[in-house]
C-alpha positions as CSV (number, residue, x, y, z in Angstrom):
1,L,28.7,-7.8,-14.4
2,S,29.3,-4.5,-16.2
3,D,26.9,-2.6,-14.0
4,N,28.5,-4.2,-10.9
5,L,32.0,-3.2,-11.9
6,K,30.9,0.4,-12.6
7,A,28.9,0.7,-9.3
8,N,31.5,-0.8,-7.0
9,R,34.9,0.0,-8.7
10,Q,36.0,2.3,-5.9
11,L,35.1,-0.2,-3.3
12,G,36.9,-2.9,-5.3
13,V,40.1,-0.8,-5.4
14,L,39.9,-0.1,-1.7
15,D,39.4,-3.9,-1.1
16,L,42.5,-4.7,-3.2
17,V,44.7,-2.2,-1.4
18,L,43.6,-3.2,2.1
19,N,43.8,-7.0,1.6
20,F,46.5,-7.5,-1.0
21,T,49.0,-5.1,0.5
22,P,49.4,-6.8,4.0
23,G,50.2,-10.2,2.3
24,L,52.7,-8.6,-0.1
25,L,54.5,-6.7,2.7
26,A,54.5,-9.8,5.0
27,G,56.2,-11.7,2.2
28,F,59.0,-9.2,1.8
29,L,59.4,-9.0,5.6
30,L,59.7,-12.7,5.8
31,G,62.4,-12.8,3.2
32,F,60.3,-14.3,0.4
33,T,61.1,-13.8,-3.3
34,P,59.1,-11.2,-5.1
35,M,57.0,-13.9,-6.8
36,A,56.3,-15.6,-3.5
37,A,55.4,-12.3,-1.9
38,V,52.9,-11.7,-4.7
39,L,51.4,-15.1,-4.1
40,L,51.0,-14.4,-0.4
41,G,49.3,-11.2,-1.3
42,G,46.8,-13.1,-3.4
43,V,46.1,-15.4,-0.5
44,T,45.2,-12.5,1.8
45,Y,43.2,-10.8,-0.9
46,L,40.8,-13.5,-2.0
47,T,37.5,-14.3,-0.3
48,S,35.5,-17.4,-1.2
49,S,32.2,-16.1,-2.7
50,G,30.7,-19.6,-2.3
51,I,31.5,-19.8,1.4
52,A,30.3,-16.2,1.9
53,S,27.0,-16.7,0.2
54,K,26.4,-20.0,2.0
55,I,27.1,-18.4,5.4
56,L,24.7,-15.5,4.6
57,G,22.0,-18.0,3.5
58,D,22.4,-20.1,6.7
59,L,22.3,-17.1,8.9
60,G,19.2,-15.7,7.2
61,R,21.0,-12.5,6.2
62,L,20.4,-12.5,2.4
63,G,17.8,-9.8,2.8
64,N,20.0,-7.4,4.8
65,R,21.0,-4.1,3.3
66,E,24.7,-4.8,3.4
67,T,24.5,-8.2,1.7
68,P,24.5,-6.9,-1.9
69,V,27.7,-4.9,-1.2
70,I,29.4,-8.0,0.3
71,L,28.4,-10.1,-2.7
72,A,29.6,-7.4,-5.1
73,V,33.0,-7.4,-3.5
74,C,33.2,-11.2,-3.7
75,V,32.3,-11.0,-7.4
76,L,35.0,-8.4,-8.0
77,E,37.6,-10.5,-6.3
78,D,36.6,-13.5,-8.5
79,V,37.1,-11.4,-11.6
80,V,40.5,-10.3,-10.5
81,M,41.5,-13.9,-9.6
82,A,40.4,-15.0,-13.1
83,V,43.3,-12.9,-14.5
84,Y,45.7,-13.1,-11.7
85,L,45.9,-16.9,-11.3
86,P,46.8,-17.9,-14.9
87,V,49.4,-15.1,-15.2
88,V,51.1,-16.1,-11.9
89,A,50.9,-19.8,-12.7
90,A,52.6,-19.3,-16.1
91,L,55.3,-17.2,-14.6
92,L,56.0,-19.8,-11.8
93,I,56.5,-22.6,-14.3
94,G,59.0,-20.4,-16.1
95,G,56.9,-19.5,-19.1
96,A,57.2,-16.2,-20.9
97,L,54.9,-13.3,-20.4
98,L,53.2,-14.0,-23.7
99,V,52.4,-17.5,-22.5
100,A,51.0,-16.1,-19.3
101,L,48.8,-13.7,-21.3
102,A,47.6,-16.6,-23.5
103,W,46.5,-18.5,-20.4
104,A,44.8,-15.3,-19.0
105,A,42.9,-15.0,-22.3
106,L,41.8,-18.6,-22.1
107,V,40.5,-18.1,-18.6
108,G,38.8,-15.0,-19.7
109,L,37.1,-16.9,-22.4
110,L,35.9,-19.5,-19.9
111,V,34.6,-16.7,-17.6
112,W,32.8,-15.1,-20.6
113,A,31.2,-18.5,-21.4
114,L,29.9,-18.8,-17.8
115,H,28.5,-15.2,-18.0
116,F,26.8,-16.0,-21.3
117,L,25.3,-19.4,-20.4
118,Y,23.8,-18.3,-17.1
119,R,22.3,-15.0,-18.4
120,R,18.7,-16.5,-18.2
121,P,17.1,-17.8,-15.0
122,P,16.0,-21.4,-14.6
123,A,12.4,-22.3,-14.8
124,V,11.0,-21.7,-11.3
125,S,7.5,-21.6,-9.9
126,L,6.4,-20.7,-6.4
127,T,3.1,-21.5,-4.7
128,R,1.8,-20.5,-1.3
129,D,-0.8,-22.5,0.7
130,L,-2.4,-20.3,3.4
131,P,-5.9,-19.5,4.8
132,A,-7.7,-16.7,3.1
133,S,-8.3,-14.9,6.4
134,G,-7.4,-14.9,10.1
135,F,-7.9,-12.9,13.2
136,E,-5.5,-10.3,14.6
137,G,-3.2,-11.8,17.3
138,T,-3.5,-15.3,16.0
139,R,-1.1,-17.6,14.0
140,V,-1.9,-19.2,10.6
141,P,0.1,-21.8,8.8
142,L,2.0,-21.1,5.5
143,R,3.4,-23.8,3.2
144,L,5.7,-22.7,0.3
145,R,6.2,-25.1,-2.6
146,L,9.1,-24.5,-5.0
147,N,9.6,-26.3,-8.4
148,V,12.9,-25.7,-10.3
149,T,14.0,-27.0,-13.7
150,A,17.6,-26.1,-14.6
151,R,19.5,-27.4,-17.7
152,L,22.9,-26.5,-16.2
153,P,24.2,-26.9,-12.7
154,T,22.8,-23.7,-10.9
155,R,23.1,-22.1,-7.6
156,L,20.0,-20.3,-6.6
157,V,18.5,-18.4,-3.7
158,L,14.8,-17.6,-3.5
159,E,13.5,-15.0,-1.0
160,D,9.8,-14.5,-0.3
161,P,9.3,-11.6,2.1
162,T,5.9,-11.4,3.9
163,P,3.8,-8.2,4.1
164,R,4.4,-5.8,7.0
165,S,2.6,-6.8,10.2
166,V,2.6,-10.5,9.1
167,V,5.6,-12.0,10.9
168,P,7.0,-15.4,10.0
169,D,8.5,-17.6,12.6
170,R,11.6,-18.1,10.4
171,A,12.9,-16.6,7.1
172,P,10.8,-17.7,4.1
173,Q,13.7,-18.5,1.7
174,F,15.2,-21.4,-0.2
175,A,18.9,-21.9,-1.1
176,A,20.1,-24.9,-3.2
177,E,22.4,-26.1,-6.0
178,V,20.2,-27.8,-8.6
179,V,20.5,-29.5,-12.0
180,G,17.5,-31.0,-13.7
181,T,14.2,-30.9,-11.8
182,H,14.1,-30.1,-8.1
183,Q,11.2,-29.7,-5.7
184,A,11.2,-28.3,-2.2
185,E,8.7,-27.4,0.6
186,L,8.9,-25.1,3.5
187,D,6.4,-25.0,6.4
188,L,6.2,-22.0,8.7
189,N,3.7,-20.1,10.8
190,L,2.6,-16.4,10.4
191,T,1.7,-14.2,13.3
192,L,-1.0,-11.7,12.4
193,N,-0.1,-8.5,14.3
194,R,-2.5,-6.0,12.9
195,R,-5.9,-6.0,11.2
196,G,-6.0,-5.1,7.5
197,E,-5.9,-6.6,4.0
198,Y,-2.4,-7.6,2.9
199,V,-0.9,-8.5,-0.5
200,W,2.4,-10.4,-0.8
201,P,5.0,-8.1,-2.4
202,G,6.4,-10.9,-4.6
203,A,9.5,-13.2,-4.4
204,T,13.0,-12.5,-5.6
205,L,15.0,-15.2,-7.4
206,R,18.8,-15.1,-7.4
207,W,20.8,-17.5,-9.5
208,A,24.5,-18.0,-10.4
209,D,26.9,-20.4,-12.0
210,P,28.4,-23.2,-9.8
211,L,31.4,-21.1,-9.0
212,G,29.3,-18.2,-7.9
213,L,31.0,-15.7,-10.2
214,F,28.0,-14.1,-11.7
215,W,24.9,-13.6,-9.6
216,R,21.7,-12.3,-11.2
217,S,18.3,-11.6,-9.8
218,A,14.8,-11.3,-11.1
219,P,11.3,-10.8,-9.6
220,L,9.2,-14.0,-9.3
221,P,5.5,-13.1,-9.5
222,A,3.4,-15.2,-7.0
223,P,0.3,-13.3,-6.1
224,A,-1.3,-14.0,-2.7
225,A,-3.6,-12.0,-0.3
226,L,-4.5,-12.4,3.4
227,Q,-7.4,-10.7,5.2
228,V,-6.7,-10.0,8.9
229,F,-9.9,-9.4,10.9
230,P,-9.9,-7.5,14.1
231,G,-9.1,-9.4,17.2
232,T,-12.0,-10.1,19.6
233,H,-12.4,-9.8,23.4
234,G,-12.5,-12.8,25.7
235,L,-15.4,-14.9,26.7
236,L,-16.7,-12.5,29.3
237,L,-18.0,-9.9,26.8
238,P,-20.0,-12.5,24.7
239,D,-21.5,-13.9,27.9
240,L,-22.8,-10.5,28.9
241,L,-24.1,-9.7,25.4
242,R,-25.8,-13.1,24.8
243,P,-29.1,-12.0,26.4
244,L,-29.2,-8.9,24.1
245,L,-28.4,-10.8,20.9
246,S,-31.2,-13.4,20.8
247,E,-33.7,-14.2,18.1
248,G,-37.0,-16.0,18.0
249,R,-40.4,-15.6,19.8
250,L,-41.0,-13.9,23.0
251,T,-39.2,-15.7,25.8
252,P,-38.8,-15.1,29.5
253,S,-35.0,-15.7,29.5
254,L,-33.5,-14.1,26.3
255,G,-33.9,-10.9,24.4
256,L,-34.7,-7.3,25.4
257,D,-37.1,-6.2,28.2
258,D,-40.4,-4.9,26.9
259,P,-41.4,-2.2,29.5
260,I,-45.1,-2.2,28.5
261,S,-45.5,-6.1,28.6
262,L,-45.9,-7.1,32.3
263,R,-45.8,-10.9,32.7
264,G,-46.2,-11.1,36.4
265,A,-44.6,-10.2,39.8
266,R,-42.4,-12.1,42.2
267,E,-40.4,-11.5,45.4
268,Y,-37.2,-9.6,45.0
269,A,-34.0,-11.7,44.6
270,S,-30.5,-10.6,45.0
271,G,-29.2,-9.1,41.7
272,D,-32.5,-7.9,40.4
273,P,-32.3,-4.4,38.8
274,P,-33.7,-1.7,41.1
275,G,-35.7,-0.3,38.2
276,H,-37.8,-3.5,38.2
277,I,-39.1,-3.0,41.8
278,H,-42.9,-2.7,41.9
279,W,-43.2,-0.1,44.7
280,R,-47.0,0.1,44.8
281,L,-47.3,-3.7,45.2
282,T,-44.4,-3.7,47.7
283,A,-46.2,-1.1,49.8
284,R,-49.5,-3.1,49.7
285,T,-48.0,-6.4,50.6
286,G,-45.1,-5.4,52.8
287,T,-42.8,-7.6,50.8
288,L,-40.2,-6.3,48.3
289,T,-41.6,-7.3,44.9
290,V,-40.2,-6.9,41.4
291,R,-42.0,-6.9,38.0
292,E,-41.4,-9.7,35.5
293,L,-41.4,-8.3,32.0
294,E,-41.8,-10.0,28.7
295,R,-38.7,-9.9,26.4
296,M,-38.6,-8.9,22.8
297,A,-36.2,-11.0,20.6
298,A,-34.0,-8.9,18.3
299,G,-34.5,-9.6,14.6
300,S,-31.0,-8.4,13.4
301,L,-27.9,-6.6,14.5
302,T,-26.3,-3.7,12.8
303,V,-23.2,-2.3,14.5
304,Y,-22.2,1.3,13.7
305,V,-18.5,2.2,14.1
306,G,-17.4,5.8,14.3
307,T,-14.0,6.6,12.7
308,N,-13.6,10.2,13.8
309,G,-10.8,9.3,16.2
310,N,-7.1,8.3,16.4
311,D,-5.7,4.9,15.6
312,V,-6.1,3.6,19.1
313,Y,-9.8,4.6,19.2
314,V,-10.6,3.0,15.8
315,D,-8.7,-0.2,16.7
316,S,-10.6,-0.6,20.0
317,A,-13.9,0.2,18.3
318,A,-13.2,-2.4,15.6
319,R,-12.3,-5.1,18.2
320,L,-15.5,-4.4,20.1
321,A,-17.6,-4.5,16.9
322,A,-15.9,-7.7,15.7
323,S,-16.8,-9.3,19.1
324,L,-20.5,-8.3,18.7
325,I,-20.6,-9.6,15.1
326,R,-19.1,-13.0,16.0
327,E,-21.5,-13.4,18.9
328,A,-24.5,-12.5,16.9
329,A,-23.4,-14.7,14.1
330,A,-23.1,-17.6,16.5
331,L,-26.8,-17.0,17.5
332,D,-27.8,-17.0,13.8
333,L,-28.7,-13.3,13.9
334,P,-28.6,-11.3,10.6
335,V,-25.5,-9.1,11.0
336,A,-24.2,-6.0,9.3
337,V,-21.6,-3.2,10.0
338,A,-22.0,0.5,9.2
339,S,-19.5,3.3,9.2
340,S,-18.9,6.5,7.4
341,A,-17.5,4.3,4.5
342,G,-20.8,2.5,4.0
343,V,-22.9,-0.4,5.1
344,T,-22.4,-4.1,4.6
345,P,-25.3,-6.4,3.4
346,S,-27.3,-7.9,6.3
347,G,-27.6,-11.7,6.4
348,T,-27.2,-14.8,8.5
349,G,-24.8,-16.7,6.3
350,A,-21.0,-16.9,6.6
351,G,-20.7,-14.5,3.7
352,A,-22.5,-11.7,5.6
353,A,-20.3,-12.2,8.7
354,Q,-17.2,-12.2,6.6
355,A,-18.2,-9.1,4.8
356,A,-18.8,-7.3,8.1
357,L,-15.4,-8.5,9.5
358,L,-13.6,-7.4,6.3
359,H,-15.3,-4.0,6.6
360,L,-13.9,-3.7,10.1
361,A,-10.4,-4.8,8.9
362,R,-10.3,-2.0,6.4
363,L,-11.4,0.8,8.8
364,R,-9.0,3.7,9.0
365,P,-9.2,6.9,11.2
366,D,-11.2,9.7,9.5
367,P,-11.3,12.7,11.9
368,G,-13.4,14.7,9.5
369,A,-16.1,12.0,9.1
370,V,-19.6,12.9,10.0
371,P,-21.3,10.1,11.9
372,R,-24.2,8.8,9.8
373,I,-26.2,6.0,11.6
374,P,-28.3,4.1,9.1
375,P,-32.0,3.8,9.8
376,T,-32.9,0.8,11.8
377,R,-34.8,-1.9,10.1
378,S,-38.0,-3.5,11.5
379,G,-37.2,-6.0,14.2
380,S,-33.6,-4.9,14.7
């Protein structure tokens, strides 16, 4: 309270002048007695802090930059009213000034008691239930669970902002008046706008007495992290890559062409590569003929991503690499990713694919990076 009064005393004086004076002047202009005019000035001066905080909470504006100033003005008005009301009440009933001051002292004692009793926050715990990872451009669910234990009637507001580029469909916050034990849940969806590894900044707890005279705040640690992998291309790209990302024995339908392993010859069909035309046999038979080659199945896939470009270049490269990794993993190929930052372990399990995707999520432009393509392994 002391810090609030020091930081906003000029604003409080301006608020008093601008809001109390119109009511006072209106009372005199209407022919009221001086005491009635003072009462009318109090009516135009006071703002209900409870109504103001409730409206701010309902509209989702508790996190706005101007909100602390608004609440500070409301607190200053409540402090002024704590002295104004008992003095005016005593004078209205015909009491002496000494009696009015005694009432003011009693109200001041009650205000101090509220300030003392609510100096410590209630026992609050916050848990977040969300997936450990997701892909860029998708939505993931988030469930917030709040447990509160308060010995006294308490007004509280809890704000849990999300990391940048992780956008909730509504404000992740709670507002309630509690006494005893209280539990609440909030379900929402998060839109993952950009690849990366994100850590929650932590929640903020605000609490006050039932009258809303003294608001306090404290950080509420609740660690959580989310890995956002690069988004992938549509189905067309994997369909084109499937013949190149096969594994197993030699096969006539999948794998890479082996130019030195001729399996046979057949008549040309629409769509055959021109490079497969067997010109000598075509000239001998008079029929356009193509060579049929054996195919070599790939043993593993390592995708190298260069980072010596701008953000757009690296983002596009990361998306293409993620598409390759997901398709290769679906074919049970050992996968790995290499860049100037290092190489991920090659493997066929979910851990290897996740390590490769996380490596892509962490990629950042490095214009001075020298491309270092790792040596290919046997069968890759």
